[in-house]
MIZA-938085 format. One record per residue (C-alpha): residue number from 1; residue in one letter; x, y, z. Coordinates in Angstrom, 3 decimals, always signed. Each point is the difference from the previous one (the first is absolute). Example, Ala and Ser with C-alpha at 12.3 -4.5 7.8 and 13.67 -1.06 7.14 Angstrom:
2
+-----+------+----------+----------+----------+
:  nr : rest :        u :        v :        w :
+-----+------+----------+----------+----------+
:   1 :    a :  +12.300 :   -4.500 :   +7.800 :
:   2 :    s :   +1.370 :   +3.440 :   -0.660 :
+-----+------+----------+----------+----------+
END
This chain:
390
+-----+------+----------+----------+----------+
:  nr : rest :        u :        v :        w :
+-----+------+----------+----------+----------+
:   1 :    m :   +8.062 :   +3.122 :  +39.314 :
:   2 :    g :   +3.412 :   -1.469 :   +0.843 :
:   3 :    v :   +2.169 :   -2.407 :   -1.963 :
:   4 :    h :   -1.672 :   -2.921 :   -1.757 :
:   5 :    v :   +1.967 :   -2.780 :   -1.678 :
:   6 :    t :   -1.253 :   -2.890 :   -2.103 :
:   7 :    l :   +1.493 :   -3.192 :   -1.417 :
:   8 :    d :   +0.956 :   +2.070 :   -3.050 :
:   9 :    t :   +2.115 :   +2.332 :   +2.151 :
:  10 :    q :   +2.521 :   -2.722 :   +0.780 :
:  11 :    t :   +0.420 :   -0.837 :   -3.685 :
:  12 :    y :   +1.099 :   +3.591 :   -0.696 :
:  13 :    i :   +2.554 :   -0.188 :   +2.816 :
:  14 :    d :   +1.250 :   -3.368 :   -1.293 :
:  15 :    a :   +0.388 :   +1.540 :   -3.474 :
:  16 :    v :   +2.352 :   +2.641 :   +1.422 :
:  17 :    k :   +2.115 :   -2.632 :   +1.771 :
:  18 :    k :   +0.224 :   -2.147 :   -3.123 :
:  19 :    s :   +1.029 :   +2.864 :   -2.249 :
:  20 :    l :   +2.674 :   +1.140 :   +2.463 :
:  21 :    s :   +1.345 :   -3.491 :   +0.685 :
:  22 :    n :   +0.392 :   -1.375 :   -3.538 :
:  23 :    g :   -0.806 :   +2.879 :   -2.356 :
:  24 :    m :   -2.894 :   -1.891 :   -1.627 :
:  25 :    i :   -3.414 :   +1.498 :   -0.647 :
:  26 :    d :   -2.667 :   -1.495 :   +2.227 :
:  27 :    q :   -2.310 :   -2.728 :   -1.231 :
:  28 :    w :   -3.069 :   +1.428 :   +1.722 :
:  29 :    r :   +0.277 :   +3.784 :   +0.182 :
:  30 :    l :   +0.955 :   +2.787 :   -2.391 :
:  31 :    p :   +2.717 :   +2.371 :   +1.243 :
:  32 :    v :   -1.629 :   +3.368 :   +0.842 :
:  33 :    y :   -1.692 :   -0.776 :   +3.327 :
:  34 :    p :   +2.727 :   -2.353 :   +1.319 :
:  35 :    l :   +2.631 :   +2.642 :   -0.822 :
:  36 :    l :   -2.071 :   +2.609 :   +1.823 :
:  37 :    l :   -0.297 :   -2.243 :   +3.061 :
:  38 :    g :   +3.716 :   -0.763 :   -0.105 :
:  39 :    s :   +0.977 :   +3.659 :   -0.274 :
:  40 :    v :   -2.268 :   +1.059 :   +2.860 :
:  41 :    k :   +1.241 :   -2.879 :   +2.159 :
:  42 :    l :   +3.585 :   +1.048 :   -0.672 :
:  43 :    i :   -0.788 :   +3.488 :   +1.315 :
:  44 :    f :   -2.366 :   -0.777 :   +2.888 :
:  45 :    g :   +1.035 :   -3.493 :   +1.062 :
:  46 :    d :   -2.505 :   -2.172 :   +1.854 :
:  47 :    g :   -2.593 :   +2.794 :   +0.095 :
:  48 :    f :   -0.255 :   +0.109 :   -3.767 :
:  49 :    f :   -3.617 :   -1.266 :   -0.094 :
:  50 :    w :   -1.122 :   +3.191 :   +1.719 :
:  51 :    a :   +2.148 :   +2.032 :   -2.388 :
:  52 :    i :   -1.646 :   -1.669 :   -3.011 :
:  53 :    i :   -3.473 :   +0.710 :   +1.373 :
:  54 :    i :   +0.873 :   +3.655 :   +0.623 :
:  55 :    l :   +1.472 :   +0.265 :   -3.513 :
:  56 :    q :   -3.097 :   -1.552 :   -1.604 :
:  57 :    n :   -2.279 :   +2.358 :   +1.910 :
:  58 :    l :   +2.101 :   +3.025 :   -0.969 :
:  59 :    v :   -0.097 :   -0.972 :   -3.673 :
:  60 :    f :   -3.767 :   -0.476 :   +0.250 :
:  61 :    l :   -0.426 :   +3.414 :   +1.628 :
:  62 :    l :   +1.993 :   +1.511 :   -2.862 :
:  63 :    t :   -2.397 :   -1.548 :   -2.535 :
:  64 :    i :   -3.017 :   +1.741 :   +1.537 :
:  65 :    r :   +1.037 :   +3.378 :   -1.418 :
:  66 :    y :   +0.475 :   -1.430 :   -3.491 :
:  67 :    f :   -3.204 :   -2.032 :   +0.204 :
:  68 :    h :   -1.979 :   +3.133 :   +0.849 :
:  69 :    g :   +1.646 :   +1.802 :   -2.906 :
:  70 :    l :   -0.981 :   -2.810 :   -2.369 :
:  71 :    l :   -3.601 :   +0.023 :   +1.188 :
:  72 :    h :   -0.268 :   +3.765 :   -0.319 :
:  73 :    w :   +1.466 :   -0.163 :   -3.507 :
:  74 :    i :   -2.454 :   -2.727 :   -1.045 :
:  75 :    t :   -3.159 :   +1.338 :   +1.621 :
:  76 :    d :   +0.661 :   +3.750 :   +0.147 :
:  77 :    s :   -1.934 :   -0.103 :   +3.289 :
:  78 :    d :   +1.461 :   +1.042 :   +3.357 :
:  79 :    k :   -2.728 :   -1.796 :   +1.942 :
:  80 :    l :   +0.187 :   -3.311 :   -1.888 :
:  81 :    a :   +3.802 :   -0.009 :   +0.055 :
:  82 :    f :   -0.023 :   +0.635 :   +3.764 :
:  83 :    w :   -2.420 :   -2.789 :   +0.909 :
:  84 :    l :   +1.574 :   -2.641 :   -2.238 :
:  85 :    t :   +3.464 :   +0.932 :   +1.245 :
:  86 :    l :   -1.284 :   -0.297 :   +3.567 :
:  87 :    y :   -1.306 :   -3.485 :   -0.815 :
:  88 :    y :   +3.377 :   -0.969 :   -1.452 :
:  89 :    a :   +1.916 :   +1.421 :   +2.961 :
:  90 :    l :   -2.163 :   -1.448 :   +2.784 :
:  91 :    s :   -1.422 :   -3.224 :   -1.444 :
:  92 :    p :   +0.878 :   -2.663 :   +2.626 :
:  93 :    g :   +0.781 :   -2.615 :   -2.625 :
:  94 :    i :   +2.634 :   +2.208 :   -1.627 :
:  95 :    v :   +1.432 :   +1.377 :   +3.230 :
:  96 :    c :   +0.306 :   -3.470 :   +1.546 :
:  97 :    y :   +2.280 :   -1.263 :   -2.760 :
:  98 :    n :   +2.446 :   +2.812 :   +0.707 :
:  99 :    n :   +0.791 :   -1.884 :   +3.206 :
: 100 :    y :   +0.723 :   -3.348 :   -1.673 :
: 101 :    v :   +3.534 :   -0.936 :   -1.023 :
: 102 :    v :   -1.078 :   -1.060 :   -3.491 :
: 103 :    t :   -0.070 :   +1.726 :   -3.387 :
: 104 :    e :   -3.656 :   +1.073 :   -0.119 :
: 105 :    s :   +0.538 :   +3.359 :   +1.708 :
: 106 :    l :   +2.677 :   +1.126 :   -2.446 :
: 107 :    a :   -2.008 :   -1.437 :   -2.901 :
: 108 :    i :   -2.875 :   +2.360 :   +0.890 :
: 109 :    s :   +2.366 :   +2.971 :   +0.296 :
: 110 :    f :   +1.823 :   -0.846 :   -3.234 :
: 111 :    s :   -3.356 :   -0.093 :   -1.824 :
: 112 :    v :   -0.669 :   +3.594 :   +1.085 :
: 113 :    f :   +3.454 :   +1.119 :   -1.131 :
: 114 :    l :   -0.518 :   -1.814 :   -3.320 :
: 115 :    a :   -3.278 :   +1.824 :   -0.574 :
: 116 :    w :   +1.638 :   +3.313 :   +0.931 :
: 117 :    g :   +2.828 :   -0.668 :   -2.448 :
: 118 :    l :   -2.485 :   -0.706 :   -2.782 :
: 119 :    k :   -1.931 :   +3.176 :   +0.821 :
: 120 :    t :   +3.248 :   +2.018 :   +0.005 :
: 121 :    m :   +0.989 :   -1.523 :   -3.315 :
: 122 :    l :   -3.327 :   +0.881 :   -1.626 :
: 123 :    s :   -0.610 :   +3.470 :   +1.392 :
: 124 :    e :   +3.215 :   +1.591 :   +1.256 :
: 125 :    n :   +3.482 :   -1.272 :   -0.807 :
: 126 :    a :   +0.340 :   -2.993 :   -2.311 :
: 127 :    w :   +3.584 :   -0.853 :   +0.959 :
: 128 :    r :   -0.547 :   +0.239 :   +3.769 :
: 129 :    g :   -3.175 :   -2.072 :   -0.263 :
: 130 :    v :   +1.775 :   -2.704 :   -1.993 :
: 131 :    v :   +2.737 :   -0.238 :   +2.634 :
: 132 :    i :   -2.600 :   -0.410 :   +2.767 :
: 133 :    v :   -1.951 :   -2.639 :   -1.946 :
: 134 :    t :   +3.155 :   -1.915 :   -0.941 :
: 135 :    v :   +1.366 :   -0.009 :   +3.558 :
: 136 :    f :   -3.221 :   -1.206 :   +1.600 :
: 137 :    v :   -0.824 :   -2.554 :   -2.684 :
: 138 :    g :   +3.496 :   -1.390 :   +0.546 :
: 139 :    l :   -0.235 :   -0.008 :   +3.795 :
: 140 :    t :   -3.436 :   -1.619 :   -0.113 :
: 141 :    v :   +0.732 :   -2.876 :   -2.386 :
: 142 :    f :   +3.276 :   -0.755 :   +1.778 :
: 143 :    m :   -1.886 :   -0.095 :   +3.304 :
: 144 :    r :   -3.168 :   -1.937 :   -0.927 :
: 145 :    p :   +0.105 :   -2.395 :   -2.973 :
: 146 :    a :   -3.813 :   -0.058 :   -0.092 :
: 147 :    q :   +0.133 :   +3.588 :   -1.274 :
: 148 :    i :   +1.863 :   -0.905 :   -3.161 :
: 149 :    y :   -3.156 :   +1.108 :   -1.830 :
: 150 :    l :   +1.252 :   +3.591 :   +0.405 :
: 151 :    l :   +2.475 :   -0.586 :   -2.824 :
: 152 :    p :   -2.394 :   -1.013 :   -2.826 :
: 153 :    v :   -2.642 :   +2.518 :   +1.100 :
: 154 :    f :   +2.394 :   +2.949 :   -0.066 :
: 155 :    l :   +1.620 :   -1.197 :   -3.243 :
: 156 :    a :   -3.463 :   -0.177 :   -1.603 :
: 157 :    i :   -1.110 :   +3.376 :   +1.371 :
: 158 :    f :   +3.186 :   +1.809 :   -1.015 :
: 159 :    g :   -0.092 :   -1.748 :   -3.370 :
: 160 :    g :   -3.523 :   +1.335 :   -0.580 :
: 161 :    m :   +0.899 :   +3.488 :   +1.223 :
: 162 :    a :   +2.891 :   +0.131 :   -2.454 :
: 163 :    f :   -2.555 :   +0.364 :   -2.829 :
: 164 :    v :   -1.463 :   +3.145 :   +1.581 :
: 165 :    q :   +1.981 :   +3.098 :   -0.963 :
: 166 :    r :   -0.636 :   +1.750 :   +3.311 :
: 167 :    y :   +1.526 :   -2.843 :   +2.037 :
: 168 :    r :   +2.527 :   -1.435 :   -2.484 :
: 169 :    r :   +3.154 :   +1.205 :   +1.710 :
: 170 :    a :   -1.198 :   -1.024 :   +3.486 :
: 171 :    a :   -1.092 :   -3.394 :   -1.337 :
: 172 :    l :   +3.351 :   -0.688 :   -1.645 :
: 173 :    y :   +1.781 :   +0.925 :   +3.233 :
: 174 :    g :   -2.382 :   -2.303 :   +1.854 :
: 175 :    l :   +0.576 :   -2.876 :   -2.414 :
: 176 :    g :   +3.742 :   +0.367 :   +0.467 :
: 177 :    g :   -0.283 :   -0.055 :   +3.795 :
: 178 :    v :   -2.350 :   -2.985 :   +0.193 :
: 179 :    l :   +1.987 :   -1.900 :   -2.636 :
: 180 :    f :   +3.081 :   +0.464 :   +2.177 :
: 181 :    v :   -1.841 :   -1.488 :   +2.986 :
: 182 :    t :   -1.375 :   -2.819 :   -2.176 :
: 183 :    i :   +3.423 :   -0.953 :   -1.336 :
: 184 :    s :   +1.439 :   +0.123 :   +3.528 :
: 185 :    f :   -2.800 :   -2.233 :   +1.276 :
: 186 :    l :   +0.464 :   -2.495 :   -2.845 :
: 187 :    a :   +3.730 :   -0.063 :   +0.761 :
: 188 :    y :   -0.780 :   -0.694 :   +3.669 :
: 189 :    m :   -2.231 :   -2.895 :   -1.069 :
: 190 :    g :   +2.864 :   -1.326 :   -2.128 :
: 191 :    v :   +2.298 :   -0.003 :   +3.040 :
: 192 :    f :   -2.754 :   -1.697 :   +1.986 :
: 193 :    k :   -0.231 :   -2.731 :   -2.651 :
: 194 :    s :   +3.750 :   -0.594 :   +0.083 :
: 195 :    n :   -0.248 :   -0.499 :   +3.774 :
: 196 :    y :   -3.302 :   -1.836 :   +0.383 :
: 197 :    g :   -0.930 :   -1.455 :   -3.393 :
: 198 :    i :   -3.150 :   +1.931 :   -0.992 :
: 199 :    y :   -0.474 :   +3.346 :   -1.731 :
: 200 :    s :   -1.824 :   +1.839 :   +2.753 :
: 201 :    p :   +0.617 :   +2.801 :   +2.537 :
: 202 :    s :   -0.664 :   -2.282 :   +3.008 :
: 203 :    a :   -1.306 :   -3.361 :   +1.151 :
: 204 :    i :   -3.191 :   +1.467 :   +1.471 :
: 205 :    g :   -1.906 :   -0.323 :   -3.283 :
: 206 :    t :   +0.817 :   -3.706 :   -0.174 :
: 207 :    v :   -1.071 :   -0.463 :   +3.635 :
: 208 :    n :   -3.368 :   +1.623 :   -0.700 :
: 209 :    q :   -0.644 :   -1.950 :   -3.208 :
: 210 :    f :   +1.099 :   -3.282 :   +1.623 :
: 211 :    y :   -2.416 :   +0.729 :   +2.858 :
: 212 :    i :   -2.812 :   +0.727 :   -2.473 :
: 213 :    g :   +0.740 :   -3.174 :   -1.937 :
: 214 :    r :   -0.134 :   -2.101 :   +3.155 :
: 215 :    y :   -3.112 :   +1.739 :   +1.382 :
: 216 :    y :   -1.995 :   -0.732 :   -3.169 :
: 217 :    d :   +1.542 :   -3.471 :   -0.435 :
: 218 :    l :   +1.697 :   +1.082 :   -3.231 :
: 219 :    i :   +3.408 :   -1.104 :   +1.282 :
: 220 :    r :   -0.522 :   -3.619 :   +1.045 :
: 221 :    k :   +2.296 :   -2.236 :   +1.955 :
: 222 :    d :   -0.647 :   -2.895 :   -2.399 :
: 223 :    d :   +0.913 :   +2.008 :   -3.115 :
: 224 :    l :   +3.287 :   +1.845 :   +0.466 :
: 225 :    q :   +2.927 :   +0.677 :   -2.296 :
: 226 :    h :   +2.386 :   -0.161 :   +2.945 :
: 227 :    d :   -1.020 :   -2.888 :   +2.232 :
: 228 :    e :   +2.234 :   +1.179 :   +2.852 :
: 229 :    i :   -2.375 :   +2.932 :   +0.574 :
: 230 :    g :   -2.689 :   -2.503 :   +0.984 :
: 231 :    a :   +1.776 :   -0.624 :   +3.315 :
: 232 :    y :   -0.998 :   +3.512 :   +1.110 :
: 233 :    l :   -3.646 :   -0.135 :   -1.095 :
: 234 :    s :   -2.925 :   -0.966 :   +2.191 :
: 235 :    d :   -2.074 :   -3.075 :   -0.950 :
: 236 :    s :   -3.382 :   +1.323 :   +1.124 :
: 237 :    q :   -1.962 :   +2.777 :   -1.675 :
: 238 :    n :   -1.542 :   +0.701 :   +3.418 :
: 239 :    e :   +3.423 :   +0.975 :   +1.348 :
: 240 :    k :   +0.437 :   +2.788 :   -2.533 :
: 241 :    n :   -0.428 :   +2.950 :   +2.322 :
: 242 :    n :   +1.935 :   +3.239 :   -0.335 :
: 243 :    s :   +2.976 :   -1.051 :   +2.143 :
: 244 :    v :   +0.362 :   -3.429 :   -1.572 :
: 245 :    l :   -0.052 :   +1.331 :   -3.556 :
: 246 :    f :   +2.629 :   +2.642 :   +0.714 :
: 247 :    i :   +2.205 :   -2.572 :   +1.726 :
: 248 :    e :   -0.337 :   -2.290 :   -3.027 :
: 249 :    a :   +1.087 :   +2.741 :   -2.405 :
: 250 :    y :   +2.898 :   +1.235 :   +2.136 :
: 251 :    s :   +1.161 :   -3.559 :   +0.751 :
: 252 :    a :   -0.031 :   -0.967 :   -3.677 :
: 253 :    i :   +2.070 :   +3.062 :   -0.915 :
: 254 :    r :   +2.475 :   -0.241 :   +2.881 :
: 255 :    n :   +0.567 :   -3.756 :   -0.190 :
: 256 :    v :   -0.387 :   -0.791 :   -3.694 :
: 257 :    g :   +0.536 :   +3.324 :   -1.756 :
: 258 :    l :   -1.746 :   +3.087 :   -1.317 :
: 259 :    k :   +0.342 :   -1.089 :   -3.623 :
: 260 :    e :   -1.534 :   -3.393 :   +0.738 :
: 261 :    a :   -2.949 :   +1.542 :   +1.882 :
: 262 :    n :   -0.525 :   +2.476 :   -2.837 :
: 263 :    d :   +0.122 :   -2.873 :   -2.500 :
: 264 :    e :   -2.912 :   -1.627 :   +1.833 :
: 265 :    v :   -2.046 :   +3.202 :   -0.253 :
: 266 :    i :   +0.673 :   +0.308 :   -3.746 :
: 267 :    y :   -0.728 :   -3.709 :   -0.545 :
: 268 :    a :   -3.321 :   +0.280 :   +1.860 :
: 269 :    m :   -1.007 :   +3.094 :   -1.992 :
: 270 :    r :   +0.699 :   -1.732 :   -3.310 :
: 271 :    r :   -1.793 :   -3.172 :   +1.088 :
: 272 :    d :   -3.209 :   +1.724 :   +1.115 :
: 273 :    p :   -0.268 :   +3.652 :   -1.141 :
: 274 :    g :   -3.766 :   -0.073 :   +0.494 :
: 275 :    g :   +0.455 :   -0.940 :   +3.640 :
: 276 :    w :   +2.257 :   +3.013 :   +0.565 :
: 277 :    i :   -2.537 :   +2.305 :   -1.691 :
: 278 :    k :   -2.750 :   -1.343 :   +2.269 :
: 279 :    a :   +2.304 :   +0.480 :   +2.991 :
: 280 :    a :   +0.593 :   +3.637 :   -0.995 :
: 281 :    w :   -3.750 :   +0.593 :   -0.283 :
: 282 :    d :   -0.551 :   -1.578 :   +3.419 :
: 283 :    r :   +2.656 :   +2.286 :   +1.527 :
: 284 :    f :   -1.614 :   +3.013 :   -1.633 :
: 285 :    c :   -3.352 :   -0.912 :   +1.558 :
: 286 :    r :   +1.507 :   -0.716 :   +3.426 :
: 287 :    s :   +2.110 :   +3.149 :   -0.072 :
: 288 :    g :   -3.162 :   +2.097 :   -0.075 :
: 289 :    y :   -0.554 :   -0.858 :   +3.673 :
: 290 :    d :   +3.430 :   +1.303 :   +1.001 :
: 291 :    r :   +0.029 :   +3.328 :   +1.811 :
: 292 :    l :   +2.433 :   +2.733 :   -0.946 :
: 293 :    f :   +1.490 :   +1.619 :   +3.141 :
: 294 :    a :   -0.958 :   -2.749 :   +2.510 :
: 295 :    i :   +3.488 :   -1.166 :   +0.994 :
: 296 :    g :   +2.024 :   -1.496 :   +2.804 :
: 297 :    p :   -1.020 :   -0.969 :   +3.537 :
: 298 :    s :   -2.521 :   +2.868 :   +0.175 :
: 299 :    k :   -1.680 :   -0.814 :   -3.313 :
: 300 :    y :   -3.413 :   -0.676 :   +1.524 :
: 301 :    y :   -0.063 :   +3.501 :   +1.481 :
: 302 :    l :   +0.918 :   +1.413 :   -3.416 :
: 303 :    i :   -2.905 :   -1.623 :   -1.867 :
: 304 :    p :   -2.213 :   +3.133 :   +0.321 :
: 305 :    f :   +2.763 :   +1.960 :   -1.768 :
: 306 :    s :   +0.640 :   -2.648 :   -2.651 :
: 307 :    v :   -1.319 :   -0.414 :   -3.541 :
: 308 :    k :   -0.970 :   -3.290 :   -1.612 :
: 309 :    m :   +2.077 :   -0.893 :   -3.027 :
: 310 :    s :   -3.224 :   -0.676 :   -1.917 :
: 311 :    s :   -0.882 :   +3.687 :   +0.493 :
: 312 :    v :   +3.440 :   +0.948 :   -1.337 :
: 313 :    y :   -0.588 :   -2.165 :   -3.088 :
: 314 :    c :   -3.386 :   +1.628 :   -0.649 :
: 315 :    f :   +1.417 :   +3.507 :   +0.406 :
: 316 :    v :   +2.927 :   -0.685 :   -2.333 :
: 317 :    a :   -2.286 :   -1.533 :   -2.645 :
: 318 :    a :   -2.414 :   +2.946 :   +0.142 :
: 319 :    f :   +2.868 :   +2.490 :   -0.071 :
: 320 :    l :   +1.613 :   -1.636 :   -3.031 :
: 321 :    l :   -3.305 :   -0.066 :   -1.906 :
: 322 :    s :   -0.564 :   +3.675 :   +0.789 :
: 323 :    l :   +3.544 :   +0.830 :   -1.029 :
: 324 :    c :   -0.373 :   -1.831 :   -3.323 :
: 325 :    y :   -3.261 :   +1.884 :   -0.642 :
: 326 :    w :   +1.676 :   +3.343 :   +0.765 :
: 327 :    v :   +2.930 :   -0.818 :   -2.303 :
: 328 :    a :   -2.341 :   -1.039 :   -2.832 :
: 329 :    k :   -2.074 :   +3.161 :   +0.428 :
: 330 :    n :   +2.871 :   +2.479 :   +0.330 :
: 331 :    k :   +2.479 :   -1.682 :   -2.391 :
: 332 :    k :   +2.930 :   +0.378 :   +2.377 :
: 333 :    i :   +1.629 :   -1.963 :   +2.819 :
: 334 :    p :   +0.384 :   +1.365 :   +3.545 :
: 335 :    w :   +3.459 :   -1.488 :   +0.431 :
: 336 :    f :   +0.358 :   +0.401 :   +3.747 :
: 337 :    i :   -3.251 :   -1.638 :   +1.045 :
: 338 :    a :   +0.297 :   -2.592 :   -2.785 :
: 339 :    t :   +3.400 :   -1.025 :   +1.364 :
: 340 :    l :   -1.363 :   -0.377 :   +3.532 :
: 341 :    s :   -2.902 :   -2.093 :   -1.331 :
: 342 :    l :   +2.316 :   -2.342 :   -1.900 :
: 343 :    l :   +2.288 :   -0.347 :   +3.018 :
: 344 :    v :   -2.929 :   -0.973 :   +2.226 :
: 345 :    l :   -1.358 :   -2.442 :   -2.593 :
: 346 :    a :   +3.419 :   -1.618 :   -0.454 :
: 347 :    n :   +0.493 :   -0.181 :   +3.772 :
: 348 :    l :   -3.335 :   -1.775 :   +0.520 :
: 349 :    k :   +0.738 :   -2.434 :   -2.834 :
: 350 :    v :   +3.429 :   -0.881 :   +1.452 :
: 351 :    s :   -1.530 :   -0.358 :   +3.474 :
: 352 :    i :   -2.569 :   -2.559 :   -1.145 :
: 353 :    l :   +2.222 :   -1.963 :   -2.386 :
: 354 :    g :   +3.107 :   +0.075 :   +2.180 :
: 355 :    a :   -1.273 :   -0.492 :   +3.548 :
: 356 :    q :   -1.759 :   -2.868 :   +1.726 :
: 357 :    s :   -1.550 :   +2.209 :   +2.703 :
: 358 :    e :   +0.357 :   +3.451 :   +1.607 :
: 359 :    w :   -0.858 :   +1.648 :   -3.296 :
: 360 :    w :   -0.656 :   +3.294 :   +1.816 :
: 361 :    r :   +3.632 :   +0.036 :   +1.082 :
: 362 :    l :   +1.337 :   -0.128 :   -3.546 :
: 363 :    a :   -2.519 :   +2.667 :   -1.012 :
: 364 :    f :   +1.074 :   +2.302 :   +2.843 :
: 365 :    p :   +2.435 :   +2.145 :   -2.069 :
: 366 :    s :   -2.951 :   +1.104 :   -2.168 :
: 367 :    v :   -1.845 :   +1.613 :   +2.918 :
: 368 :    p :   +1.304 :   +3.540 :   -0.752 :
: 369 :    f :   -0.949 :   -0.450 :   -3.657 :
: 370 :    l :   -3.508 :   -1.157 :   +0.964 :
: 371 :    i :   -0.515 :   +3.044 :   +2.230 :
: 372 :    l :   +1.211 :   +2.296 :   -2.790 :
: 373 :    m :   -2.376 :   -1.738 :   -2.413 :
: 374 :    a :   -2.833 :   +0.446 :   +2.514 :
: 375 :    g :   +0.836 :   +3.712 :   +0.172 :
: 376 :    q :   -0.109 :   +0.227 :   -3.784 :
: 377 :    a :   -3.335 :   -1.871 :   -0.071 :
: 378 :    v :   -1.614 :   +2.307 :   +2.591 :
: 379 :    s :   +1.371 :   +3.053 :   -1.805 :
: 380 :    f :   -1.354 :   -1.278 :   -3.312 :
: 381 :    v :   -3.458 :   -0.721 :   +1.435 :
: 382 :    t :   -0.271 :   +3.362 :   +1.746 :
: 383 :    r :   +1.422 :   +2.053 :   -2.873 :
: 384 :    i :   -1.040 :   -2.270 :   -2.918 :
: 385 :    n :   +2.640 :   +1.266 :   -2.384 :
: 386 :    k :   +3.455 :   -0.229 :   +1.593 :
: 387 :    v :   +2.452 :   -2.838 :   -0.392 :
: 388 :    n :   +3.527 :   +1.246 :   +0.621 :
: 389 :    n :   +2.165 :   -0.747 :   -3.009 :
: 390 :    g :   +3.207 :   +0.955 :   +1.797 :
+-----+------+----------+----------+----------+
END
């Protein structure tokens, strides 16, 4: 318990100061979380860290009711919904992140609200559900650029639903809402390019890819497009530990430029695409040893409550195969659970391709979806015939 800050926390605070001082969007962070920090600080002053933690915990507590409702709707089982909700509410790995001043806590909560909005859209009130989905897709992608996958997944799902008479109106509403968020996000990226030279929502993606390129010796000091970057690169492969590689990437961007650092990444990818594919496969294999929920200074005590990422991969693969079999057999698509499955799959893909380490952290927003999928799997096994179509 208590307030926990990380190196990332300071970057969110710096983003607020930069936006207020010169009106420019920040190079490193998207606006939602910095604006939240700035607003809370304006109200509570120096004690705003505690206020943020209390707010994150209150939002999380609010999600518990909706999460239980989702599980009961999917499984139609009071007992199963109770125990899985209890796991969600008390799992140390989830609860711990509510006390960190970073985006993961809200990302978990927003995932629950997203799922509730989709459920509302499919089974109760199409317009209200669309508003909920649109709001939380927008808040999420403007808080965490790694979750940009929400946009194509929801566009694809709503596009498919539009061909089903029962869901046509809801799907068209949904397409309109997500298209609005997509256009807004593309416009934000255009402003970012005018300020920093690359069409991207932030510099974090370039940092991660530059790190990956250096770690696998795909970006080499003796083969650069911009020789001035070489001054910030280490000579020895043995010195390429986590700290050194991050310092290299940040130093290249701060001292030479984001566009120039991004140019080196693109140049390296074009020069050796096979090397980048092998690097992605290596990260996939290494990511299997990561543990979901084992975080922070107490991570070793959380290992008994954690789940290996390799187990997550196996579960998702088995679930998707079972889902495809059910769809082929029943000639219809269970839109709710299919959406969750695609969101998890896209999240895992982005985590492996976009991150150099801490893959579990990028996959964290999918935890509610994984628990809901587990509930559906248990319900299907015990009842054989039920997959909720929403």
